[in-house]
DSSP file (Angstrom, degrees, kcal/mol; ACC not computed):
  #  RESIDUE AA STRUCTURE BP1 BP2  ACC     N-H-->O    O-->H-N    N-H-->O    O-->H-N    TCO  KAPPA ALPHA  PHI   PSI    X-CA   Y-CA   Z-CA
    1    1 A X              0   0    0      0, 0.0     2,-0.0     0, 0.0     0, 0.0   0.000 360.0 360.0 360.0 138.8  185.3  103.5  -49.5
    2    2 A X     >  -     0   0    0      1,-0.1     4,-2.0     4,-0.0     5,-0.2  -0.334 360.0-110.4 -76.7 163.9  183.8  103.5  -52.9
    3    3 A X  H  > S+     0   0    0      1,-0.2     4,-2.2     2,-0.2     5,-0.1   0.867 113.6  50.6 -63.7 -42.1  180.5  101.9  -53.6
    4    4 A X  H  > S+     0   0    0      1,-0.2     4,-2.2     2,-0.2    -1,-0.2   0.858 110.5  50.5 -68.2 -34.6  181.6   98.8  -55.6
    5    5 A X  H  > S+     0   0    0      2,-0.2     4,-2.3     1,-0.2    -1,-0.2   0.910 110.2  49.8 -69.0 -40.7  184.2   97.9  -52.9
    6    6 A X  H  X S+     0   0    0     -4,-2.0     4,-2.3     1,-0.2    -2,-0.2   0.913 111.6  49.1 -61.3 -43.4  181.5   98.2  -50.2
    7    7 A X  H  X S+     0   0    0     -4,-2.2     4,-2.5     2,-0.2    -2,-0.2   0.914 110.1  51.0 -62.1 -43.5  179.2   96.0  -52.2
    8    8 A X  H  X S+     0   0    0     -4,-2.2     4,-2.3     2,-0.2    -2,-0.2   0.904 110.9  48.1 -62.6 -43.0  182.0   93.4  -52.7
    9    9 A X  H  X S+     0   0    0     -4,-2.3     4,-2.3     2,-0.2    -1,-0.2   0.916 112.6  48.7 -64.2 -43.2  182.7   93.3  -49.0
   10   10 A X  H  X S+     0   0    0     -4,-2.3     4,-2.3     2,-0.2    -2,-0.2   0.896 111.1  50.6 -63.3 -40.3  179.0   92.9  -48.1
   11   11 A X  H  X S+     0   0    0     -4,-2.5     4,-2.5     2,-0.2    -2,-0.2   0.914 110.3  48.7 -65.1 -43.5  178.6   90.1  -50.7
   12   12 A X  H  X S+     0   0    0     -4,-2.3     4,-2.0     1,-0.2    -2,-0.2   0.917 112.3  49.1 -62.4 -43.3  181.6   88.2  -49.4
   13   13 A X  H  X S+     0   0    0     -4,-2.3     4,-1.4     2,-0.2    -2,-0.2   0.901 111.3  49.8 -63.1 -40.9  180.3   88.5  -45.8
   14   14 A X  H  < S+     0   0    0     -4,-2.3     3,-0.2     1,-0.2    -2,-0.2   0.920 111.7  47.4 -64.6 -44.0  176.8   87.3  -47.0
   15   15 A X  H >< S+     0   0    0     -4,-2.5     3,-0.7     1,-0.2    -1,-0.2   0.842 110.6  52.7 -67.4 -32.6  178.2   84.3  -48.8
   16   16 A X  H 3< S+     0   0    0     -4,-2.0    -1,-0.2     1,-0.3    -2,-0.2   0.783 119.2  35.2 -72.2 -26.7  180.4   83.4  -45.8
   17   17 A X  T 3< S+     0   0    0     -4,-1.4    -1,-0.3    -3,-0.2    -2,-0.1  -0.502  71.4 152.2-124.7  61.2  177.4   83.5  -43.4
   18   18 A X    <   -     0   0    0     -3,-0.7     2,-0.3    -2,-0.2    -1,-0.1   0.210  67.9 -59.9 -83.1  18.1  174.6   82.1  -45.6
   19   19 A X  S    S-     0   0    0      2,-0.1    -1,-0.1    -5,-0.1     2,-0.1  -0.827  77.6 -39.5 135.2-173.7  172.5   80.7  -42.8
   20   20 A X  S    S+     0   0    0     -2,-0.3     2,-0.1    -3,-0.1   107,-0.0  -0.400  81.0  75.4 -82.1 160.4  172.9   78.2  -40.0
   21   21 A X  S    S-     0   0    0     -2,-0.1   105,-0.2   105,-0.1    -2,-0.1  -0.101  76.6 -72.4 119.2 149.0  174.5   74.9  -40.3
   22   22 A X        -     0   0    0    103,-0.2   103,-0.1     1,-0.1    81,-0.1  -0.225  35.6-126.0 -67.5 160.5  178.0   73.4  -40.4
   23   23 A X  S    S+     0   0    0      1,-0.1    80,-0.5    79,-0.1     2,-0.4   0.790  90.7  34.8 -78.2 -28.7  180.2   73.7  -43.5
   24   24 A X        -     0   0    0     78,-0.2    79,-0.3    79,-0.1    -1,-0.1  -0.959  63.9-160.5-131.9 147.6  180.7   70.0  -43.8
   25   25 A X        -     0   0    0     77,-1.1    78,-0.1    -2,-0.4    77,-0.1  -0.207  50.5 -45.9-102.5-161.7  178.7   66.8  -43.3
   26   26 A X        -     0   0    0      7,-0.1    -1,-0.3    -2,-0.1     2,-0.2  -0.277  55.6-140.2 -68.9 155.8  179.9   63.3  -42.8
   27   27 A X    >   -     0   0    0      1,-0.2     3,-2.3     4,-0.1    40,-0.3  -0.483  44.2 -49.2-106.4-179.2  182.4   61.7  -45.1
   28   28 A X  T 3  S+     0   0    0      1,-0.3    41,-0.2    41,-0.2    -1,-0.2  -0.211 127.3  15.2 -52.7 135.0  182.7   58.3  -46.7
   29   29 A X  T 3  S+     0   0    0     38,-1.5    -1,-0.3    39,-0.4     2,-0.2   0.351 104.0 114.6  81.7  -6.0  182.3   55.5  -44.1
   30   30 A X  S <  S-     0   0    0     -3,-2.3    37,-2.6    38,-0.2    -1,-0.3  -0.533  70.1-102.9 -95.4 163.1  180.8   57.8  -41.5
   31   31 A X  B     -A   66   0A   0     35,-0.2     2,-0.7    -2,-0.2    35,-0.2  -0.575  25.7-122.1 -81.8 145.2  177.3   57.9  -40.1
   32   32 A X        +     0   0    0     33,-2.8    33,-0.5    -2,-0.2     2,-0.3  -0.815  48.7 168.4 -81.8 117.2  174.6   60.4  -41.2
   33   33 A X        +     0   0    0     -2,-0.7    13,-0.2    31,-0.1    -7,-0.1  -0.918  23.0  27.3-132.5 155.5  173.7   62.1  -37.9
   34   34 A X  E    S-B   45   0B   0     11,-2.5    11,-2.6    -2,-0.3     2,-0.5  -0.380  91.0 -37.3  99.1-171.7  171.8   65.1  -36.8
   35   35 A X  E     -B   44   0B   0      9,-0.2    91,-3.0    -2,-0.1    92,-0.6  -0.845  48.7-173.5 -99.0 125.3  168.9   67.2  -38.1
   36   36 A X  E     -BC  43 125B   0      7,-3.2     7,-2.6    -2,-0.5     2,-0.3  -0.984  13.2-176.2-118.8 121.4  168.8   67.8  -41.8
   37   37 A X  E     +BC  42 124B   0     87,-2.2    87,-2.5    -2,-0.5     2,-0.3  -0.862  14.7 150.3-125.6 156.4  166.1   70.2  -43.0
   38   38 A X  E >   -B   41   0B   0      3,-2.1    92,-2.6    -2,-0.3     3,-1.1  -0.857  59.2 -45.2-157.0-170.0  164.7   71.6  -46.2
   39   39 A X  B 3  S-j  130   0C   0     83,-0.4    92,-0.2     1,-0.3    83,-0.1  -0.612 123.3 -19.7 -74.5 115.6  161.5   73.0  -47.7
   40   40 A X  T 3  S+     0   0    0     90,-2.8    15,-3.7    -2,-0.6     2,-0.3   0.821 127.4  85.9  53.1  36.6  158.7   70.6  -46.6
   41   41 A X  E <   +BD  38  54B   0     -3,-1.1    -3,-2.1    13,-0.2    89,-0.6  -0.986  46.9 161.8-158.6 152.4  161.2   67.9  -45.9
   42   42 A X  E     -BD  37  53B   0     11,-2.2    11,-2.5    -2,-0.3     2,-0.4  -0.973  21.1-153.6-169.3 158.3  163.5   66.7  -43.1
   43   43 A X  E     -BD  36  52B   0     -7,-2.6    -7,-3.2    -2,-0.3     2,-0.5  -0.996   5.0-168.8-137.3 130.6  165.6   63.9  -41.7
   44   44 A X  E     -BD  35  51B   0      7,-2.9     7,-2.3    -2,-0.4     2,-0.4  -0.962  20.3-176.4-121.5 111.3  166.5   63.4  -38.1
   45   45 A X  E     +BD  34  50B   0    -11,-2.6   -11,-2.5    -2,-0.5     5,-0.2  -0.892  12.5 176.8-119.6 138.2  169.2   60.7  -37.8
   46   46 A X        -     0   0    0      3,-3.2    19,-0.4    -2,-0.4   -14,-0.1  -0.588  51.6 -90.5-118.4-175.1  170.8   59.1  -34.8
   47   47 A X  S    S+     0   0    0     -2,-0.2    17,-0.3     1,-0.2     3,-0.1   0.460 125.8  33.8 -78.7   1.4  173.4   56.3  -34.5
   48   48 A X  S    S-     0   0    0      1,-0.3    15,-0.6    15,-0.2     2,-0.3   0.519 125.4  -6.1-130.6 -11.5  170.5   53.8  -34.3
   49   49 A X  E     - E   0  62B   0     13,-0.2    -3,-3.2    16,-0.1    -1,-0.3  -0.976  52.8-136.9-168.6 175.4  167.6   55.1  -36.5
   50   50 A X  E     -DE  45  61B   0     11,-2.0    11,-2.7    -2,-0.3     2,-0.4  -0.994   3.8-157.0-149.1 149.4  166.3   57.9  -38.6
   51   51 A X  E     -DE  44  60B   0     -7,-2.3    -7,-2.9    -2,-0.3     2,-0.3  -0.988  21.7-178.3-125.5 134.1  162.9   59.6  -39.0
   52   52 A X  E     -DE  43  59B   0      7,-2.5     7,-2.2    -2,-0.4     2,-0.4  -0.955  16.1-164.6-140.0 156.7  162.0   61.5  -42.2
   53   53 A X  E     -DE  42  58B   0    -11,-2.5   -11,-2.2    -2,-0.3     2,-0.4  -0.994   7.7-178.8-134.5 140.0  159.4   63.6  -43.8
   54   54 A X  E >  S-DE  41  57B   0      3,-0.7     3,-0.9    -2,-0.4   -13,-0.2  -0.912  72.5 -50.1-132.9 111.4  158.7   64.6  -47.4
   55   55 A X  T 3  S-     0   0    0    -15,-3.7    79,-0.1    -2,-0.4    -1,-0.1  -0.390 123.5 -14.0  60.0-135.8  155.6   66.8  -47.5
   56   56 A X  T 3  S+     0   0    0     -3,-0.1    28,-0.7    25,-0.1    27,-0.7  -0.041 120.8  89.3 -90.2  32.1  152.7   65.2  -45.7
   57   57 A X  E <   -E   54   0B   0     -3,-0.9    -3,-0.7    26,-0.2     2,-0.3  -0.808  53.6-169.7-122.8 164.8  154.4   61.8  -45.5
   58   58 A X  E     +EF  53  80B   0     22,-2.1    22,-3.6    -2,-0.3     2,-0.3  -0.994   6.4 172.8-153.9 157.7  156.7   60.2  -43.0
   59   59 A X  E     -EF  52  79B   0     -7,-2.2    -7,-2.5    -2,-0.3     2,-0.4  -0.976  18.2-135.3-158.5 170.3  158.9   57.2  -42.5
   60   60 A X  E     -EF  51  78B   0     18,-2.3    18,-2.1    -2,-0.3     2,-0.5  -0.993   4.2-152.4-136.7 141.0  161.4   55.5  -40.3
   61   61 A X  E     -E   50   0B   0    -11,-2.7   -11,-2.0    -2,-0.4     2,-1.1  -0.962  15.2-146.8-109.3 125.6  164.7   53.7  -40.9
   62   62 A X  E    S+E   49   0B   0     -2,-0.5   -13,-0.2    14,-0.4     2,-0.2  -0.758  71.0  24.3 -96.4  91.7  165.5   51.1  -38.2
   63   63 A X  S    S-     0   0    0     -2,-1.1   -15,-0.2   -15,-0.6   -17,-0.2  -0.668  98.3 -56.8 137.9 167.0  169.3   51.3  -38.0
   64   64 A X        -     0   0    0    -17,-0.3     2,-0.6    -2,-0.2   -17,-0.1  -0.345  42.9-127.1 -74.0 157.7  172.1   53.7  -38.7
   65   65 A X        -     0   0    0    -33,-0.5   -33,-2.8   -19,-0.4     2,-0.4  -0.937  29.7-172.7-104.9 116.3  172.7   55.4  -42.1
   66   66 A X  B     -A   31   0A   0     -2,-0.6     8,-0.3   -35,-0.2   -35,-0.2  -0.928  17.5-131.7-114.3 133.5  176.3   54.8  -43.2
   67   67 A X        -     0   0    0    -37,-2.6   -38,-1.5    -2,-0.4     6,-0.2  -0.560  17.2-137.0 -81.6 144.0  177.8   56.5  -46.2
   68   68 A X    >   -     0   0    0      4,-2.7     3,-1.9    -2,-0.2   -39,-0.4  -0.165  44.7 -77.2 -84.2-171.8  179.8   54.4  -48.8
   69   69 A X  T 3  S+     0   0    0      1,-0.3   -41,-0.2   -41,-0.2    -2,-0.1   0.697 133.1  49.4 -63.5 -20.3  183.0   55.6  -50.4
   70   70 A X  T 3  S-     0   0    0      2,-0.1    -1,-0.3   -43,-0.1     3,-0.1   0.283 121.3-102.7-102.7   9.9  181.2   58.0  -52.7
   71   71 A X  S <  S+     0   0    0     -3,-1.9    29,-2.9     1,-0.3     2,-0.2   0.700  81.9 126.5  79.5  19.4  179.1   59.6  -50.0
   72   72 A X  E     - G   0  99B   0     27,-0.2    -4,-2.7     2,-0.0     2,-0.3  -0.687  35.7-173.9-107.9 160.7  175.9   57.6  -50.9
   73   73 A X  E     - G   0  98B   0     25,-2.2    25,-2.0    -2,-0.2     2,-0.3  -0.979  12.7-168.9-147.2 161.2  173.6   55.4  -48.9
   74   74 A X  E     + G   0  97B   0     -2,-0.3     2,-0.3    -8,-0.3    23,-0.2  -0.909  19.9 173.2-149.8 119.7  170.6   53.2  -49.5
   75   75 A X  E     - G   0  96B   0     21,-2.9    21,-3.1    -2,-0.3     2,-0.1  -0.969  31.9-115.1-135.1 145.6  168.6   51.9  -46.5
   76   76 A X  E     + G   0  95B   0     -2,-0.3   -14,-0.4    19,-0.2     2,-0.3  -0.480  43.1 168.0 -74.0 150.4  165.4   49.9  -46.0
   77   77 A X  E     - G   0  94B   0     17,-2.2    17,-2.3   -16,-0.2     2,-0.4  -0.946  38.3-119.8-151.1 168.6  162.5   51.8  -44.3
   78   78 A X  E     -FG  60  93B   0    -18,-2.1   -18,-2.3    -2,-0.3     2,-0.4  -0.981  38.2-167.6-112.4 133.8  158.8   51.7  -43.5
   79   79 A X  E     -FG  59  92B   0     13,-2.8    13,-3.2    -2,-0.4     2,-0.6  -0.971  19.7-156.8-134.7 139.6  157.0   54.7  -45.0
   80   80 A X  E     +F   58   0B   0    -22,-3.6   -22,-2.1    -2,-0.4     3,-0.5  -0.943  11.0 176.6-114.9 109.8  153.5   56.2  -44.6
   81   81 A X  S    S+     0   0    0     -2,-0.6     3,-0.2     9,-0.4    -1,-0.1   0.470  80.3  55.7 -92.7  -1.0  152.3   58.2  -47.6
   82   82 A X        +     0   0    0      8,-0.4     6,-1.2     1,-0.1     7,-0.3  -0.281  65.8 126.0-120.4  46.3  148.9   58.9  -46.0
   83   83 A X        +     0   0    0    -27,-0.7     4,-0.3    -3,-0.5     2,-0.3   0.727  58.1  74.3 -77.5 -22.4  150.1   60.5  -42.8
   84   84 A X  S    S+     0   0    0    -28,-0.7    -1,-0.2     2,-0.3   -28,-0.1  -0.992  97.9   1.7-150.6 140.8  148.0   63.7  -43.1
   85   85 A X  S    S+     0   0    0     -2,-0.3     2,-0.5    -3,-0.1    -1,-0.1  -0.988 141.8  13.1 -85.2 -17.7  145.3   64.9  -42.9
   86   86 A X  S    S-     0   0    0     -4,-0.0     2,-0.8     0, 0.0    -2,-0.3  -0.940  75.6-144.5-122.3 110.5  143.9   61.5  -41.9
   87   87 A X        -     0   0    0     -2,-0.5    -4,-0.2    -4,-0.3    -3,-0.0  -0.614  15.0-175.0 -75.3 111.5  146.6   59.0  -40.9
   88   88 A X        -     0   0    0     -6,-1.2    -1,-0.2    -2,-0.8     3,-0.1   0.503  37.7-125.6 -85.7  -4.7  145.3   55.6  -42.1
   89   89 A X        +     0   0    0     -7,-0.3     2,-0.7     1,-0.2    -2,-0.1   0.693  55.9 151.1  72.1  19.4  148.3   53.8  -40.5
   90   90 A X        -     0   0    0     -8,-0.1     2,-0.5     2,-0.0    -8,-0.4  -0.765  26.9-164.5 -89.9 117.6  149.3   52.1  -43.7
   91   91 A X        -     0   0    0     -2,-0.7     2,-0.4   -11,-0.1   -11,-0.2  -0.878   1.1-161.6-104.8 132.1  153.1   51.4  -43.7
   92   92 A X  E     -G   79   0B   0    -13,-3.2   -13,-2.8    -2,-0.5     2,-0.2  -0.862  25.4-112.4-109.3 142.4  154.8   50.5  -47.0
   93   93 A X  E     +G   78   0B   0     -2,-0.4    19,-2.4   -15,-0.2    20,-0.7  -0.545  50.7 172.7 -67.4 141.4  158.2   48.9  -47.4
   94   94 A X  E     -GH  77 111B   0    -17,-2.3   -17,-2.2    17,-0.3     2,-0.4  -0.935  35.5-130.1-147.0 165.2  160.6   51.4  -48.9
   95   95 A X  E     -GH  76 110B   0     15,-2.4    15,-2.5    -2,-0.3     2,-0.6  -0.994  19.1-160.5-119.1 128.0  164.1   52.2  -49.9
   96   96 A X  E     +GH  75 109B   0    -21,-3.1   -21,-2.9    -2,-0.4     2,-0.3  -0.946  18.4 175.0-108.2 122.4  165.6   55.5  -48.8
   97   97 A X  E     +GH  74 108B   0     11,-2.7    11,-2.7    -2,-0.6     2,-0.3  -0.897   4.7 150.1-127.6 157.3  168.6   56.6  -50.8
   98   98 A X  E     -GH  73 107B   0    -25,-2.0   -25,-2.2    -2,-0.3     2,-0.4  -0.990  31.9-130.8-169.6 173.6  170.7   59.7  -50.8
   99   99 A X  E     -GH  72 106B   0      7,-1.6     7,-2.4    -2,-0.3     2,-0.5  -0.996  17.1-145.7-140.0 135.9  174.1   61.3  -51.4
  100  100 A X  E     + H   0 105B   0    -29,-2.9     2,-0.4    -2,-0.4     5,-0.2  -0.890  16.6 176.7-104.8 129.2  175.9   63.8  -49.1
  101  101 A X  E >   - H   0 104B   0      3,-2.6     3,-1.9    -2,-0.5     2,-0.3  -0.948  67.0 -49.6-129.8 109.9  178.0   66.6  -50.6
  102  102 A X  T 3  S-     0   0    0     -2,-0.4   -77,-1.1     1,-0.3   -78,-0.2  -0.490 123.4 -20.1  64.0-124.1  179.4   68.9  -47.9
  103  103 A X  T 3  S+     0   0    0    -80,-0.5    22,-2.9    -2,-0.3     2,-0.4   0.183 121.2  93.0-100.9  16.8  176.6   69.8  -45.6
  104  104 A X  E <   -HI 101 124B   0     -3,-1.9    -3,-2.6    20,-0.2     2,-0.4  -0.871  53.4-164.4-114.9 146.3  173.9   69.0  -48.1
  105  105 A X  E     -HI 100 123B   0     18,-2.6    18,-3.1    -2,-0.4     2,-0.6  -0.994   8.8-155.7-128.9 127.8  171.9   65.8  -48.6
  106  106 A X  E     -HI  99 122B   0     -7,-2.4    -7,-1.6    -2,-0.4     2,-0.4  -0.935  25.8-170.5-103.0 120.3  169.9   64.8  -51.7
  107  107 A X  E     -HI  98 121B   0     14,-2.5    14,-2.3    -2,-0.6    13,-0.6  -0.901  15.0-179.8-123.0 138.5  167.3   62.3  -50.5
  108  108 A X  E     -HI  97 119B   0    -11,-2.7   -11,-2.7    -2,-0.4     2,-0.4  -0.995  11.1-157.1-135.4 141.7  164.8   60.1  -52.4
  109  109 A X  E     -HI  96 118B   0      9,-2.7     9,-3.2    -2,-0.3     2,-0.5  -0.980   8.4-173.2-118.1 130.3  162.2   57.6  -51.1
  110  110 A X  E     -HI  95 117B   0    -15,-2.5   -15,-2.4    -2,-0.4     2,-0.4  -0.980  20.0-138.7-124.0 118.8  160.9   54.7  -53.3
  111  111 A X  E     -H   94   0B   0      5,-2.4     3,-0.5    -2,-0.5   -17,-0.3  -0.622  10.7-154.3 -72.8 130.0  158.1   52.5  -52.0
  112  112 A X  S    S+     0   0    0    -19,-2.4   -18,-0.2    -2,-0.4    -1,-0.1   0.601  88.9  50.9 -86.1 -10.6  159.0   49.0  -53.0
  113  113 A X  S    S+     0   0    0    -20,-0.7     2,-0.2     3,-0.1    -1,-0.2   0.433 118.2  27.8-104.1   0.2  155.4   47.7  -53.1
  114  114 A X  S    S-     0   0    0     -3,-0.5   -22,-0.0     2,-0.2     0, 0.0  -0.776  87.6-101.6-141.1-174.8  154.0   50.4  -55.4
  115  115 A X  S    S+     0   0    0     -2,-0.2     2,-0.3    -5,-0.0    -3,-0.1   0.170  74.1 129.8 -98.2  16.8  155.3   52.8  -58.1
  116  116 A X        +     0   0    0     -5,-0.1    -5,-2.4    -6,-0.0     2,-0.4  -0.582  31.3 179.1 -81.3 129.6  155.5   55.8  -55.7
  117  117 A X  E     - I   0 110B   0     -2,-0.3     2,-0.5    -7,-0.2    -7,-0.2  -0.998   9.6-161.5-126.4 133.3  158.7   57.8  -55.6
  118  118 A X  E     - I   0 109B   0     -9,-3.2    -9,-2.7    -2,-0.4     3,-0.2  -0.954  39.8 -49.1-115.0 130.9  159.1   60.8  -53.3
  119  119 A X  E     - I   0 108B   0     -2,-0.5   -11,-0.2     1,-0.3     2,-0.2  -0.467  15.3-132.6  96.9-172.2  161.8   63.3  -54.0
  120  120 A X  E     +     0   0B   0    -13,-0.6     2,-0.3    -2,-0.2    -1,-0.3   0.335  51.2 176.5 -77.8 152.2  164.5   64.0  -54.6
  121  121 A X  E     - I   0 107B   0    -14,-2.3   -14,-2.5    -3,-0.2     2,-0.5  -0.893  26.3-129.1-120.9 155.5  164.6   66.7  -51.9
  122  122 A X  E     - I   0 106B   0     -2,-0.3   -83,-0.4   -16,-0.2     2,-0.3  -0.927  28.4-177.7-109.7 123.0  167.6   68.8  -50.8
  123  123 A X  E     - I   0 105B   0    -18,-3.1   -18,-2.6    -2,-0.5     2,-0.4  -0.846  15.1-145.3-119.4 154.5  168.3   69.0  -47.1
  124  124 A X  E >   -CI  37 104B   0    -87,-2.5   -87,-2.2    -2,-0.3     3,-1.5  -0.978  23.7-115.0-123.7 133.3  171.0   70.9  -45.2
  125  125 A X  E 3  S+C   36   0B   0    -22,-2.9   -89,-0.2    -2,-0.4  -103,-0.2  -0.384 100.3  19.9 -63.4 135.0  172.7   69.7  -42.0
  126  126 A X  T 3  S+     0   0    0    -91,-3.0     2,-0.4     1,-0.3    -1,-0.2   0.549  97.4 116.4  83.7   8.1  171.9   71.7  -38.9
  127  127 A X    <   -     0   0    0     -3,-1.5    -1,-0.3   -92,-0.6    -3,-0.1  -0.926  67.4-120.6-111.9 132.0  168.7   73.2  -40.4
  128  128 A X        -     0   0    0     -2,-0.4   -91,-0.1   -91,-0.1     2,-0.1  -0.432  39.2 -98.2 -66.1 140.3  165.3   72.5  -38.9
  129  129 A X        -     0   0    0      9,-0.4     2,-1.2   -92,-0.2   -87,-0.2  -0.392  30.0-137.9 -58.2 133.6  162.9   70.9  -41.3
  130  130 A X  B     +j   39   0C   0    -92,-2.6   -90,-2.8   -89,-0.6     2,-1.9  -0.625  26.1 179.0 -95.7  75.3  160.6   73.5  -42.8
  131  131 A X        +     0   0    0     -2,-1.2   -92,-0.1     1,-0.2    -2,-0.0  -0.542  20.1 148.2 -81.9  80.5  157.3   71.7  -42.6
  132  132 A X        +     0   0    0     -2,-1.9    -1,-0.2     1,-0.1     3,-0.1   0.907  65.5  46.1 -80.9 -46.7  155.1   74.5  -44.1
  133  133 A X  S    S+     0   0    0     -3,-0.3     2,-0.4     1,-0.1    -1,-0.1   0.841 116.1  37.3 -71.5 -34.6  152.4   72.5  -45.8
  134  134 A X        -     0   0    0    -79,-0.1     2,-1.2     2,-0.1    -1,-0.1  -0.965  66.4-141.7-128.5 132.2  151.6   69.9  -43.1
  135  135 A X        +     0   0    0     -2,-0.4     2,-0.2    -3,-0.1     3,-0.1  -0.212  60.3 126.6 -84.3  47.5  151.4   70.3  -39.3
  136  136 A X  S    S-     0   0    0     -2,-1.2    -5,-0.1     1,-0.2    -2,-0.1  -0.575  70.5 -51.7-100.6 171.7  153.0   66.9  -38.6
  137  137 A X        -     0   0    0     -2,-0.2    -1,-0.2     1,-0.1     4,-0.1   0.107  34.4-167.5 -51.2 146.7  156.0   66.4  -36.4
  138  138 A X  S    S+     0   0    0     -3,-0.1    -9,-0.4     2,-0.1     2,-0.3   0.430  77.7  46.2-106.3  -7.2  159.2   68.4  -36.9
  139  139 A X  S    S-     0   0    0    -11,-0.1     3,-0.1   -87,-0.0   -87,-0.1  -0.896 103.0 -81.3-131.2 159.9  161.2   66.1  -34.6
  140  140 A X        -     0   0    0     -2,-0.3    -2,-0.1     1,-0.1     2,-0.1  -0.365  56.3-105.5 -60.7 138.0  161.4   62.3  -34.2
  141  141 A X        -     0   0    0      1,-0.1    -1,-0.1     2,-0.1     4,-0.1  -0.368  16.5-145.6 -67.7 146.0  158.5   60.9  -32.2
  142  142 A X  S    S-     0   0    0      2,-0.1     2,-0.2    -3,-0.1    -1,-0.1   0.446  77.4 -17.7 -89.4  -1.5  159.3   59.8  -28.7
  143  143 A X  S    S-     0   0    0      1,-0.2     3,-0.1     3,-0.0    -2,-0.1  -0.814 110.5 -10.9-169.8-151.9  156.8   57.0  -28.8
  144  144 A X  S    S-     0   0    0     -2,-0.2    -1,-0.2     1,-0.1    -2,-0.1  -0.271  86.7 -81.0 -63.2 153.8  153.8   55.8  -30.8
  145  145 A X        -     0   0    0     -4,-0.1     2,-0.3    -3,-0.1    -1,-0.1  -0.235  52.6-165.3 -55.5 142.3  152.3   58.2  -33.3
  146  146 A X        -     0   0    0     -3,-0.1     3,-0.1     0, 0.0     2,-0.1  -0.923  23.7-103.8-129.2 154.6  150.0   60.8  -31.8
  147  147 A X        -     0   0    0     -2,-0.3     5,-0.1     1,-0.1   -11,-0.0  -0.421  54.4 -85.5 -69.6 151.8  147.4   63.2  -33.2
  148  148 A X    >>  -     0   0    0      1,-0.1     4,-1.6    -2,-0.1     3,-1.1  -0.226  41.6-109.4 -55.8 151.0  148.5   66.9  -33.3
  149  149 A X  H 3> S+     0   0    0      1,-0.3     4,-1.5     2,-0.2    -1,-0.1   0.837 117.0  60.2 -53.4 -39.3  147.8   68.8  -30.0
  150  150 A X  H 34 S+     0   0    0      1,-0.2     4,-0.4     2,-0.2    -1,-0.3   0.857 106.9  46.6 -60.9 -35.0  145.0   70.8  -31.6
  151  151 A X  H X4 S+     0   0    0     -3,-1.1     3,-0.9     1,-0.2    -1,-0.2   0.861 108.7  54.5 -75.0 -35.2  143.1   67.6  -32.3
  152  152 A X  H 3< S+     0   0    0     -4,-1.6    -2,-0.2     1,-0.2    -1,-0.2   0.769 100.5  61.6 -69.8 -24.5  143.7   66.1  -28.8
  153  153 A X  T 3<        0   0    0     -4,-1.5    -1,-0.2     1,-0.2    -2,-0.2   0.659 360.0 360.0 -77.2 -15.2  142.2   69.3  -27.1
  154  154 A X    <         0   0    0     -3,-0.9    -1,-0.2    -4,-0.4    -2,-0.1   0.491 360.0 360.0 -76.3 360.0  138.8   68.8  -28.7
């Protein structure tokens, strides 16, 4: 096989298998479900709630996320922008909005009581959140917020 043909076959194989995750996400009228991850950001959504992070911040949506006819959503949330390194426990009312295209989600958080906007961030369905900057949870909490394990051991 000549060199350019070998390269072309390798490139096609690489593009076909560009990482983990499904090829398509939810469509219009469907719920946003599952784990959506990106660089220092993530969303973990169920049929009754969602938990999200952008950098060293976190928030929760109380209720399902349903896409409109254009693949967009806008949901009320409570959001903590001082979650790390010292969680002051201050929750702000917020709007979480996004658009799903295939298996990708573009997500933005806007605090409604301040001028703070977080994002937009790009997330991919089926990808674990890549929380590099902050050692806060990578999965939805199972109960009230807790200090990281390293702090509890002291």
